[in-house]
N, C-alpha and C positions, 0 to 999 in steps of 0.2 A: 594746856596742850595747844600747839599751833602748827598747822600744816602750811607749808609753802607751796606745795604742789597744786595745780589747778583742779577744779571740781571734776572734770572729765576723768582725770586719773583716779580720783576717789571712786567714781562710778565703775570703771573697769576693774579696779582692785576688788571692790565689793562683789561684783558679779562673779569674779573668779573664785571667791571663797564661798559665802552663802548669804542668805537674806539678812540674818541677824548682824553679821559683820558689816554688810552693806549699809544697814541703817545706822550702825555705830559710826561708820566712816562718813555717812552723810552729815550726822550731827557734828562730828569733828570738823568737817569742812565748813559747816555753817558757823561754828564758833570761831574758826580761823578767819572767817569773813565777816565777823561781827561789825567791823567798821564800815561795811558796805550795806548792812541791813539786818533784819531780824534773823537769827539762826533758824527758827522754826520755818519761816518763809523760805529760807534758802533750802532747807530739807525738802519742802514741798516742791520747789522748782527742780531740785535734783531728782526726786522721784518721778516727776513728769518727764524730765529728759531721759531717764533710764527707760521708762515705759515706751517713749517714742522710739528710742534706739532699738528696743526689743521688737516693736512692731515693724520697724523698717527691716530689721534682719529677717523677721518672719516672712515679710513680703518678698524679699530677695530669695529666700529659701523656697517659698511657694512657687515663684516663677521658674526657678531651677528644677523643682520637682515636676511642674507641668511639662517642661521640655523633656524631662526624663520619661514621664508617662507617655508622651507622644512618641518618643523614640522606641519605647517598649512596644507600643501598639503597632507602629510601622514595621518593626523587625518581626514581631510575632505574626503579623498579617503576611509578610513576605515569606517567612518560613512555612507557614501553613499553606500558602499558595504553592510553594516548592514541593511540600509533602504531597499535596493533592496531585500535582503534575507527576511526581515520582510514582505514586500509587497507580495512576492511569498508565504510565509507561511500563510499570511492572506487569500490570494486567495485560497490556497489549503484547509485551514480549512473551509472557507465558502462553498467550493464545498463539503467537507465532511459533513457539517451540512445539506446542501440541499439534499445530498444523504441519510443521516440518516432520515431526515423528510420524504422523499419519501418512504424509507423502512418502517418507522413507519406507514404511511398511507396505504401502500400496505398490511402490516401484519395485521393491525386492520381490514381492509376491508375483508381480507381472513378469519380472526378469526370470524367475524360476519357471513360470508357466511357459514362457516363450522359449527358454533354453530346452526344456523337455520336449516341446512341440517340434522345435527345429531338429533336435536329435532324432526324434521319431520319424519325421519326414525324410531325413537323410538316410536312415536305415531302410525305410520303405522304398526310396528311390534306388538304393544300392541293390536290394533284393529284386526290384523290378528290372533293373539293368542286367543283373545276372540271369534272370529268367528269360529276358529278351535275347540275350546272347546265345543261350542254349536253344531257344526256339529258332533263332536265325540259323544256327549251325544245323539243326535238325531239318529245317526247310531246305537249306542248300543241298544237304545230302539227298533228301527225298527228290528235290527238283532235278538234281543231276542224274539220279537213277531213272526217274521218269523220262527225262530227256533222252537218255540212252535207249530206254525201252521204246519210246516213240520212234527214234531214229532206226532202231533195229526192225521194228514192225513195218515201218515205211519202206525200208529197203527190201524186206522180205516180200511185202505185197507187190512192190514194183517188179521184183524178179519174177514172181509168179504170174503177174499180169502180162509181162513181156513174153513169157512162155506161152500163155494162152493166146495172145494176139499174134504170135508168130506161127501158131499152128503146130508147135512142137509138142509132142506128147512125151518126149523124153527130156530130162533135165541134164544140164551139163554136170558132170560128176564133181568138178571142182566147185562150181557154184552151189551144187547140192550140199557138198561137204561144208562149205562156209555157212550156208543157210541152216543146216542141221546144227552146226556148232553154236550159231547165234541164238537160234530158237531154243536150243537146249539150255543155254545159260539163262534165257528169258523165262522159260518155264520153271526152271529151278528156283527163280526168284519168288515165285508163288505170290504174285501181286494181283492175279486175276482169279476169276471164278473157277471152281474145280472142273466144271463141265467143259469149259473152254480149254483149260490146260490138258485135260484128258484127250480131247480131240486132236490137239496139236501134238501131244506125245504119240498118239496113234499114228499120225502122219509122219512123224520123225522116225518111229520104229519101222514103218513101212519103207521109208526111204533108205534106212540103214540096211534092210534085208533085200529090197528090190528097188533099185534106183533107175532101172532101165526105162520104165514107162509108168505113166499115170493118166487116168482118164480125165477128160475135160471136166466132167461132173465132180470128180474128186478135187481137182484144183480149185474149181469155183467154190466148193464148200470150204476148203482151207482158207481161201482168200476172204470169204465172208467172215470166217471165225477171226482171222487176223485183223480184218477191218474193224470188227466189233471190239476186239481187244485194243486196237489203236484208239478208237473213240473213247473207250473207258479210260485208257491211259491219259489221253488228252483232258478228259473231264477231271480225272484225279489231279492232274498237274494244274488245271485251271482252278480247281477248288483249293488246292494247296497254296497256289499263288494268291488267291483271294483271301484265304485265311491268314497268310503271311502279311498281306497288305493291311488287313484289319488289325492284326496283332501289332504291327508296326505303328499304325495310326493310334491305336489305343495306348501304346507305350509312349508315343510322342505327346499325346494328350495328358497322360498321367505325369510325364516328366515336366511338361510345360506348367501344369497346374501346381505340382510340388515346387518347381523352381520359382514360379511367380509368388506362391505363398511363402516360400523361404526368403525371397528378397524382401517381401513386405514384413515378414516377421523379424528379419535381421535389421531392417530399418527401424521397426518399432522397438526392437531390443536395444539398438544404439540410442534411440531417443529416451528410452526408459533409463538406460545407464546415465545419460546426461542429466535427466531429471533427478535421478538418485543423487548424483554428485552435487547438483544445485541444492537439493533439499538438505544434504549433509552440510554444505557450506552455510546455508541459511540457519541451520540448527546451531552450528558452532558460533556464528556471528550473534545470534539471538541469545545464546547462553552466556557469551562474554558480556554482551550489553546488559543482560539481566543481572549478572553478578555486580557490574559497575553501578547499575541503577539501585540495587538493594543496598550496596555500600553507601551510596550518596543518600539514600532514603534514611538509613540508620544514622548517618552523620547529621542530617537535618533534624531528625527526631531528637538526637542528643543535644543539638544546639538549641532547639526550641525548649526542651526541658530545662537546660541550664539558664536560658534567658528568663523563663518563668520563675525559676528559683531566685535568680538575682533581682528581678523586678519585685517579686513578693517581699524579699528581704528588705529592699530599699523602701518599699511602701510601708512595711512595718516600722522601720527606723524613722521614716518621716512622720508617721502617725504618733510615735512616741515623742518625737521632737516637738510636734505641734501641741501635744498634750502637756509636755513640760513647760513650753512657752506660755500656754494659756494659764497654767497654774501659777507661773511666775508673775504674769500680768495681774492675775486675780489677787495675789498676795500684795503686790505693789499698790494696786487700787485700794485694797482694804486698809493698808497702812496709811495711805494718803488721806483716806476718808476719816480714819480715827484721829489723825493729827489735826485735820481741819476742824473736826467737831469737838474735840476734847481740849485742845490747847489754846483756843482763841483768847479766852479771858486772861489766862496765866501769862501768855506771851505779851499781852498788852500791858499788864501790870509790871511784869519784869523788864520789859524793854520799851516802856513808854517814852515818847520823844516829841519834840515840837519841830515842825518844819519851818525852817526859816528860808523863805524864798528870796533869792537875790533878784532884786527888781532892776537889775542893771539891764535895761532894754537893749542897750547897744551891744553888750556881750551876747545876749540871747540871739539877737538878730544876726550877729556875726556868725554864731555857730550854725544856725539854720541855713544861712546863705552858703556856708561851706558845703553843707549836705546838698543843697539845690544845685550848686556847681558840679558836684560829683554826679548827681543824677543827670544833668544836662550832658556832661562829658560822656557818661555811659550811653545815653540815648543816641548821641552823634556817632559814637564808636560802633554801636551795634545796629545803627540805622533803625532804631525802634521808636515808632510813633507813641507807643504806650509809655515808655520811659520818659520821653520828652513831655508828654502830657502830665505824667506824675510830677516831674520837676516844676511844671507850671503851677500845679495844685499846691505843691509844697511851698513855692514862692508866695502864692496868694495867702496861704495859712500864716506864713511868717509875717506878712504885711498886716494881717488882720489882728494879731495879738502877740503876746510874748510870754515868757516864763515856761513853767512846766507844762501848761496846757498846750502851748505851741509844740513843744517836743512830743507830747503824747499824740497830738493830732497828726504831725508829720510821721511819727513812728507808726501810727495806725494806717496811714496811707501806704507806707512802704510795706508793712506786713500784709496789707490787703493785696498789694501788687504781687508780693512774693507768693501768697496763697493762690492768686489767680494764675500766675505762671506755673506753679506746681500742678494746679488742676488741669491746665492746658497740656502740660507735659504728660500727666497721667492719661488724659483723654487721647492724646496723640499716640502714646505708647500702646494703649488698648487698640486704637485704630491700626497701628503698625502690626501688632500681633494678629489682629483679625485679617488684615490684608495678606500677611505672610502665610497664614493658615489657609485662607480661601484660595490664594493664588496657587499654593502648592497642591492642595486637594483638587482644584479645578484642572491644573496642568496634568496631574496624575490621571484624572478621569478622562481628560482629552486624549492622553497617550493611550490609555486602555481602549477607548472607543476606536481610535485610529488603528490600533493594533488589531482589534476585533474586525474592523472593516477590511483591513488588508487581508486578514485570514479568510474572511467571507468572500472577498473578491477572488482570491486564489482558488477557493473551493468552487466558486461559480464558474471560473474559467476552466477548471478541471472537469466539472460536470458537463459544461457545454462541449468541451473537446470529446468527452466520452460519448455524448449524444451524437455528435457528428460521426465519430468512428463507428458507433453501433448502427446508426442509420445507413452508413455506407456498407457495413458488413451485412445488414439485413437485405439491402438492395442487391448486393452481390449474391447472397444465398438464394434470394428469390429468382434472380437471373439464372443461377446455376441449376436450381430446381426446374425452371422453365426449359433450360437446355436439355436436362436429363429427360424430362417428359417428352420433349420434341424428338430427341434422339431415340428414346424407347419406342415412340410412335412410328418413326421411320424404320427402326429395326423390325418392329412387328409387321409392318407392311412389306418390307423386303423379305422377311422370313416366310410370310404367307406366299409371296410371289415365287420365291425360290422353291418352297415345298410344292407349290402348284406345278412349277416347271419339272420338278423331280418326279412327281406323280405321272405327269404326261410322258416324260422320257422313260420312266420305268415301265409304263404300260406299253410304249412303243417297242422298247428293247425286249420285253417279255413276249409281246406278240410276234416280234421279229424272230426271236429264238424259237418260239413255238412253230411259226410258219416254216422256218428253215428246217427244223427237225421233221416236221410233217413232210416237206418236200423231199428231204433225204430218204425218209422211210418209203415214200411212194416210188422214188427212183430206184432205191435198192430192191424193193419188192418186185418191181417190173423187170429191171435189168438182171436181177438174180434169176428169174424164170427164163428170161431171154437167153441167158448164157447156157442154160440147160437144154433149151429147145432150138438153139440156132442151127439151121440147116447147113449142109456143107456147101451147096451151090444153089443158084437160082434166085428166087424171089427175095422180097425185102427182108432184111435182117436188122435186129436191134443194134443201134450204134453204141456198142458196149464201151469202146474207147472214149468216145466223146462224153458218154454219160458218166464215166469214171472221173473225167476232168471236171464235169459240172458238179458232181457230188463232192469232189475235193474242194471246189470253190465254195460250195454251200457250207461245207464243214469249216472252212476258214472264216466264212461270214458268221457262222454260229459262234465260233471261238471269239471273234471280234465283238459280236453282240454281247457275249457273256462277259468279256473283259470290260466293255463299256458300261454294262449294267453294274458290274462290281465297282467300277470307278464312280459311277453316279451315286450308288448306295453309300460308298465311302465318303464322297463329297457331301452328301445329304447328312450323313451322321456327323461329320466334322462341322458342317455349318450349324446343325442343331445344337451340338455341344458348345460351339463358340457362342451361339445365341443364348443358350441357357446360362453360360458363365457370365456373359456380359449383362444379361437381365438380372442375374443374382447380384452382380457388382453394382448395377444401377439401383437395385432395391436397397442394398447396404448403404450406398452413397446417399440415396434419397432419405433413408431413415436417419443417417447421421446429420445431414443438412437440415432436415425438418426439426430434429431435436435441438440442433444448434440455433436454428431460427426461433424456435419456441422460447429457449432460455434467453437469447439475445433480445427478443421482443419484450419479454418479462423484465429483463434488466433495463431496457430502454424506458419502459413505463416507470419503473422505480426511480431511475435517474432523473427523468423529467419531473416526477413528484418531488424528489429531493431538491432539484433545481428551483422549483417554485417555493419550497420552504426556505431555501437559502436566500432567494431574492426577497422573500418576506422578512427574514431576519436582517438582511442587509438594509432594507428600507427602515425597519424599526431602529436598527443601530444608527443609521444616518440621521433619523429624527432626534434620537438622544444626543448624538454628537452635535447637531445643529443647536439644540437647546443649551448644551454645554458651551458651545462657541459664543452664543449670544450672551450667556452669563459671564463668560470669560472676557468678552469685549467690554461689558459694563464694569466688571471688577477692575480691569486694567485702567479704564478711564478714572475710576475712583481712587485707585491705589498708585498708579504710575504717573498719570498726567498731572504732576505737581510742578509748580514753578521752582520750588526749592526742595532738594532732597531732605528726607527725614533726618538723616545724620547731621546735616548742616543746621537744620532748625533746632535739633536737640543741643548741639554744641553752642549755638547762639543763645538759646534759652538758659542753658547752664551758666553761661557767662553773665547774662543779665541778672540771674538770681544771685550769683556770687557778688556782683557789684552792689545789688540792693542790700545784701547782707552786710557788706562793708559799710554802706551808708547807715544802716540800722545800728551797727556797732558804734559808729561815730556818735550817733544820737544817744545811745545808751551810756557812752562814756561822758558825754556832756551832761546827761541827766544826773550822773553820780555826783557832780559838783553842787547840785541843788539839794542833795540829801541832807539829813540832819547832821549838824556839826557836834552836837553835844548829846550824849545819852545818859539819861538819869536811871540809875539802878536802885531798886529798893531791896534792902537786905531784910 
């Protein structure tokens, strides 16, 4: 059996079938190459080549698996980071939803309370207005009646006084008729005491039966009764007017209070409705964002699970591949060891031969010179000092000896250089992998620290802005509290001064009224007796007419004093009510501002504490970033600051190795001519 195919084809074919077929194929290849050497030796070489190829494939697969593992770790880390962020976002949104629901409940409750309170105040104002209208009508009716009564009494008194002053003891019938008619209507009104009305009725009855004459004493008595009735009517009218003034003032106070409270409640109701709308809008937004966040969270969780399954499956497949490759290498090594240990003697006897070395020095030198020229050409082409030095060493070896020893020495030099280049390539590849990994990780750390620093700077700026705002708010609240205290102090002083003035005015008016009443009583007592005892002629007589005018003026003064006293009392009551309302408002405002000041001061302290922590975190983060930057600077100098890029060095080295392999192949071909020409076989 003879194979024309090259040995590598045998290797590939054998690996595709199984180990037993592979060994058979190696033996066949060895027999087919019997003219080139011992078949057993060729099998050993083929086993070594196959093992090397399997190892190379394992290395390549290992590098690919390392990259895949790194990819799995990076993606898993990123997905876990996204899941953590999603969980935090979900928690934050759920808290926002809870806060919005609480705000909605609070706003709706407050709206209900305000609506009920506003409706109640409106009903109260409506009832107060209806009552005030009825009171006003009743007072107007009473005031009109009293005004007519006062007018009637005044005219009656004037008529009777003119009669007495004129000395007429008889009344004009027409005047009497009018007087009787007016007083009858007045008496029928029954607004005076029974005793007074009885006396007037007696006078009227007397005039109806006998209107011809009336004694001066009788007229004086009737005038006194009428004047007393007039005073009572004026008192009643003054009291009614005072009561009307107080009722009007009280109504205006109630109306102002309800109106002011209604305006405040309507404003608060409007604010509560706006707050309710804002809470509902926040709720809708948060619910939408929560649904999206949960959807994204579920997608990330599914992606992470799928990634873990894929990566675990690939890891399992790789482990199985490594195990199979190790078993294959173990089998090849065992086969090679058995062949080497068990077939040495048999192979020597079956394939013994004599080496006949061609001592043609000229041909050997010529062959080595060709290799040296190839090496020098390769050194110049690649601009490699190592290759040029190798060419010089090969030339020296050729000059020092000849034959197979020369070829072996030069071959050893070339193989040594190839191994050196392979070692350098492996070392540089490892350095490249290290640099790529360290650069990527360092840049990632650098980006993370810079992102954290940016976030901390933003939080610090926000905290500082909050501190500035809170400081300004606290200063404003303290100033407003100071203004409220100052205003209340001024109000207290003004109220005390006003009340003091009121007490003085009240005392003066009461004393004035008392004095006027006493004077009127004295004058009426005196002039009432004087009217009865006045002589017809002769000596001094009481000035009844002048006294009547004085009494009238005193009565006017009494009425004025009474009105002024009522006005002062009404003003005092209004001022006290206004003071009480403003004091209450100041207390409410003070309580609100003190509460706001308390919480803002607390918030300021918490924010200042948070700012200190943020600055500490920023300093720590900056220190870590500085360390990363220092390391990054060093790794860049190591990995980037190269005179020649890694890819270019790799390409050049591969070309050098390829050239050396070609030179080695030339030497191997030349060595074949020095092999045994005749093979003796023993049967």
